[in-house]
N, C-alpha and C positions, 0 to 999 in steps of 0.2 A: 504494500500500500504506500503510495507516494504522498508525502505530506509537505505541502509548500504553499506559498502565496505568490501569485504572479500578477502584477499590476496590469499586464497587457491583456489579460483575459476579460477585462471589464468591457461591457457593451456601451456603445455610443448612445444608446437609447436612454441611458441614465446620466447623461452629462449634466443634467440640471440638479442633481443631488448636491446639497450643500456639503455633505460629508460622503464623498465617493467610496470610502472604505466600508460603508454599510452594504454595498453590493458585494456579495461573496458567491462566486461560482464554484463552490467546493462543498464537500461535506465537512462536518466538524466532529472529530472523534478524539477523545482523551486530550482535549485542549489544543488540538492541532487541526489546521485546515488541510483537507486531504482530497486527492484525486483517486479515481478508481484504478486499481492495479491493471485492469484490462485496458484502460484508456477509453472505455465506452462512455458516451455522453448522452444526455437527454436534452433536447432543444426546448426552450421555453419561448412561447410566442405571445404577442399582444392580441387578445381576442378582438379588439376594436379594429386593428389594421391588418392582422395576420402576419405582421412582420416579426422577424426573429429578434428577441431581446437578449438572449445569451444561452448558456447551457450549464448544466450541473452534472456531476459524475453519476453514472449508473452503477451503484455499488452492488457487489455480489453478496450472497449469503455468508461467505467467509468473513467479509468486512463487516457485515451486519452483526455477526456473532462476536467479532472483535470489539465492537462498540458495547455490547452487553458485558464483555469481560472488563472493559474500562470502567463501566458503571458499577459493576460488582466490586472491583478493587477500591473504588472511591467511596463506596457506601459506608463502611465502618467509621471512617473519620468524619464524614458529613453527618451521619446519624448521631455521632458522639458530641457534636458541637452543642453548646447551650442553645436553646430555642431563640434566645435574644440575639445570638451571633448569626444564626440563619436569617433572622428577621432583618438585621442590618443590611445584609447582602441583598436580600430581596427588595428592600426599600431603595437601595442604590439602583437596582434594575428598573424599578418603577420610575425613579427620577429620570433615568436615561431615556426611557420610552417617551416621557412627556417632553423632554428636551429635544428629541429628534422626531417629534410628531409629524412635521411636514414632510420630511424625507421618507419616513415609513409609510405615510399615506400615499405619497407619489409613487413609491415603489410598488405598493399593493395595487394601485389603480392600473399601472402599466401591465402587471402580470395577470390580474384578475378581471379587470374591465369595469369595476363598479365606479360610480360617480365619486369624484374626489371628496365631496362633502361626506358621503357615506364612509369612505375610507378613513377620513379624519375621525368620524364618530367611532369607527371600529378600534382605532388606536386608543382612544380614551377608554373604551369598553375593555380592551385588552389590559390596559394599565390598571384599571380598577381592580381586576382580579389579583394582580400582584400586590397592590396596596392592601387589599382585604386580607390576603393570606400572610402578608408580612406581619400583620397584627395577630392573626389567628395562631401563627407559629409560637407566639409567646404564651398561649393559653392551652397547653396540652391537657387533655381531659383525663384526670385521674379521679376515680370514684372510690370513696370509702364506703364499704358495705358492712352493715351490722352483721356480725358473725352469728351463724346458726349453731356453732359448736362451742362448748365450754372450753375456755383456754386458748381458743384459736383466734388469730387476728387476720382479717380478710381485706384484700385490696384487689381492684381491677385496674389494670394499666392498659394504655394504648401505646403501641410501639410501631415504628415505621416498618412497612412490609419488606422493603428491599428495592430491587430494580423494577422500575415501572416503564412499560412500553406504551408510548402515546402515538396514536395514528390519527391524523387530522385531515380534514377535507379542504377543497379549494374555495368554498364560498365564503368562509371566514378564516383566512389563512393565518391571521395573527391571534385573534381572540380565542380560537379553539385550542391553540397551543398554550397560551398563558392560563386559561381556565383550568387546564389539566396540570401543567407543569408547576405553576405557583403553588397549587394545593399539595402536589407530590413533594416538592422541595421543602415546603414549610413543615410537612410531616416528618421529614428526615430521609425521604427516599431519593434515589438518583434516577435519572431519566435517559431513555433512548427515544428519540423522536423521529417519526417518519412523516414528513409533510407530503401533500399531494404533489405528484410530479409536474402538475400544471402551474403550481404556485409555490415553488420552493424558496424564492428569494426573501419572502417575509420571514420564513423560519431561520434562514441563515443570518439574516439581520438581527433577529432576536438572540442568536448565539453570539454574534459579535458584541452586542450590548451586554450580554451576560458575562462575557469575558472581561469587559471593561468594569463591570460591577464587582468583580472579584470572585466569580465562580471558580472553585477549585477544578483542576483538570478531572474530567471523567464524570462530573455530576450531571452535565447537560450535554448530550450528544445528538447531533442531527445527521441522519443517514438518508441521503437522497437516492432515488432510483425507482425501479419498477417494484410495485408492491408485492408481486408474487415472489420476487427474489429477496427483498428486504424483510418483509413481515413474516414469511413462512417460518424462518428459523426462530423468530421470537415466540410464536405460538407454541412451538414444541420445546423451547428451552426452559428447563426447570429453574434456571437462575432468574428468569423473569417472573416475578411474583404477582404483578398486577398488569393487566392489559386494558387500556382505555381507548375506545374507538368512537369517533363521530363520523357517520356516513349512512349509507343505505341499509335498510333491513336485510336485503339479500347478502351483502358483504358481512354484516354483523352476524348473521346466522352461520356463515362459513367460518368466521373467526371463532365463534362459539364451538363449533365442531372441532376445528383444528386444535383448540386449546384444551380439549378434554383429556388428552393424555398427560398433560402436565398439571392439571388441577390448579389453575391459577385463578385469582380473583378477576372478574370482568366488570367493567363499567361501559355500557353500550348506549350511546345516544343515537338513536336510529331514525327512520323515516317518520314523517308526519302526514296527516291527511285532514287538516283542520277544518271543522265546520264553523261557519260564521252565521249566527242566527239573529235575525232582527224581528222583534215582536212589534205589533201594531202600535203599542204605546211608547215606543222608543222616540228619541229625538232624531228625526230622519236625517237632518243635515249633518249632525255629529256622527251618526252611524255611517253615512256615506264617506265622510272624511276618514274615519277609522278603517273602513273597508278598503279604500284606495291604498292606504298605508299598509294594511295587512296583506294585500294582494301583490302590490307592485314594488315594495322595497326590495333592494338587491335584485332587481329585475325579476322578482318572483322566485329567485333561486335560494330559498330559505325553507328549512324544515318547519318553521312556524307560519309559513305563508297560508292565507286563507284559501283552501282548495275547493270548498263547497259552500256556496252562499245561499242560505235559505231565508226567504223574506215572507212574512205573514201576508196572506192574500189581500186584506184591505189596503195595504200600503205598497204592494208589489210594484204597481205601475209607476207610482211617484218615485219610489226608491230607484227603480231601474232607470227612469229618465234622468234623474240627477246623477246617478252613478256613471252612466254613459257620457254625460256632459263633462263630468270631472275627468274621466279617463281620456277624453279628447284633448284635454289641456296638458297631458303628460308629454314631456319632451324626451326625445330619443337622441342619443349621440355618444361620442367618445367620452370615456370617464374623465379625462383631463379637462374637458369642456364643461363639466359639472351639469349634465342633464338630470332628469329624474330617473330615466331608465337607460342602462348601458347595454352592452352586448350579452348574449348568452355565452357560456364558457366554451362550448365545442359543438361540433356538428350533430353529435348524438342528442344533445339537448334540443337543438333546433328540430330534428326529426320527430322528437316526442311531442313538441307543440303541434306540429302539422298533423301527426297521427291522431292526437286527442281532438283537435278541432274537426278534422274530417269525420271522425267517428261520431261525434256529437251531432254534427249537421246531418249526417246520414240517418240518424235516429230521430230526427225531428226538431232539434234545437234551432234557435233563430240566431243568425249572425247579426249583432247589433253594432259592432265596431271591429276594425282590424281584420285579423284572420289571414295574414300573409307576411312574407319577409319584407323588410324595408330595403330600399336601394342603397342605404348607407354602407352596407357590407353584408357578407354572407352569414354573419352571426347576429344580425339585428332583426328582431321580430316585433312587429307593431303591437302596441297594447291592444288586447283583444277582449271583447265582451260577448259572451253567449247567453241568450235568454231562453227561458222555458226548457231548460236542459232536463232530459228524462233520466230517471234513476238508473237505467241500464247503460248509460253512457260510460265509457272508460274513464272519463275525467272524474266521475263520481266514485270510482273504484281505485284509481291510482293517483299517486302524487305527480302533479304536472311539472313542478319545478321550473316555472316560466311565467311570462306576463299574460296568461290567459285566465280570465275570470268567468266563472259560470254561475248563473243565477237561476233559482227555481222557487216557485211559490209554495207555501204550506198553509194548512187550515187549522190543525189542532195541535196544542202544546205537547200532549203525550206522544202524538205521532212524530213530531219533529225531534223530540229527544230520542226516541227509538231509532229514527233514521240517522241521527248524529252518532249514536253509539254502534250502529251497524257497520263496523269497520274493524279491521285487524289492528288499526293504529289507535293510539291514545296519547298523543303528545300535548296538544293544546286545543282548546275550544274557545270561541268568542261568542259572547251573548250581549245583546243590546235590549234593554228593557228598563222601565222606571218603576216597575212593580216590586216592592221589597220582598214580598213572599215568593214571587217567581225567581228573583235573584237567588234566594236561598235554595229553593227546591231544584232549580236547574243546576246550580253549582254542585249540589249533592248528587244529582242523578247522572250527570255527564261523566262518562268513564274515561277521564283524561287526567294526566298528571298535573296540568296547569289549566286554569280557567280564567279568562279575562272578561271582566264585566264592564261594559261601556267604555272600553279603551283598547288600545292595541299593544303598546309597550308593556311588557311584564317582566322582562329579564333584567339581570343585574347580579353583581357579585354576592350580595347577601341572601339570595333566594336559592332554594334547591331546584335546579333545572333538571327535568327529566320526564319520562312518560310511562304509560302503562302498556300492557299487551305487547304487540310487535314493535312498539316504539322504543323499547330498550330496557336496560337493567341499571339500577342505581341512580344516583343523583350527582350533579356537578354544581359547584358553587355552594355557598353557605357552609355551615359546620359539617354537613353531611359530605360535601365534596372533599374535605380533608380526611374525614374518617374512612373514606373509600381506600385510602392508601396506608391504612394502619391495620394492625392485628391486635386482637384483645388477648391479654394475658392475665390469668387469674392466679393470685398468689395467696396461699394460706400458710400462716406462720404459727408455730407453737414454741414459746420460749422455755417450756418446762425442761 
């Protein structure tokens, strides 16, 4: 494995970075910037322009295992630090993210395509997790339990699990790493990180800032490459004690199966299929505003995106008219120009939009807006609204992950709750109503890990993020996010 740093490998696309050293076209293992021994590279492109931005090494399973070895070697000393000492290092990491916010956002927009204002928001979001867990690191949970045995003294401790493998997606390439890594590092674990091959530069920039913050070698490793080569060894490696993944349910299920032989702890944040329910007593204008945000943020490429919009019959026509009018105002463009909607990530995402729209129209839905690619480029899809979508449409069964909104009327409250729950997914549900009793009953009845009432934004560092059913296992954020990287040890002492 060649470990080096070569200034000439930088891409001209990033010439506007104030700190060019944030662009790293390497993996980061055991405190060193590394190329693949094979010399193989993965090209990274700008989804807005299809132009090449640069490349990162396609690491092999051998190099991936070497990163685990580095993390394992670093674990005893990192876990042995006082929690306050880990907190200080994490706080420096937080400060550096805030200091370099503009560069990090620009880098993310180029590789991911999202509007620059959304990228700035993600950097703040990512930094919040580091700040939160820098504080939580100082509050290890030690429980004193009243002994049930005469002469025995009982305690329950939480100890760091060991090496944590973190596998992150392309839609939130910075925040999904810090949400996992800050919790793991605060708990005393060490990390091996595999970012999406489509957005690796946000991950390597985080490693660069971690190094500046004082990360000891081996506690935070970033291994780029094809997931089949990098991650496969982690699922089978007994040295990896926790595996945390954000991505599709299909891949999560595969990782679950592959990890069975090593019996490791899993935290899986998987797909969503969010219902957005608007009752007739809701504030329609506010509901429309929230629905636009819930559907079109991150170009719809968000597991929290509203995928099924159910509107009570008496207000269906008014809501639909206002929603279509608002959608017409959405701007489409390159992320650096700060539109409302940027490009999709890849051609597969584009094909899914086209397939879902064609299927819905073929089954009787009405095309109210959009429904086609935009001349801006091959990955730009016009904001699309489908009305009167039938329940047997694919878009009511699958996560669209794009800027296609589907609306359908409903008549009875019990019926719509049943429809909302008739899904393998259970990540988030949105409800708009001003009836206090309905707020309570709907919140209780909906089989979702998170329920948003009369609002869209629900996430943040202090809340336990996660879903039910096929939407995953465990929680990220909050105290529960740190506990996911710990083991419980029961100690019973007798001084006789």
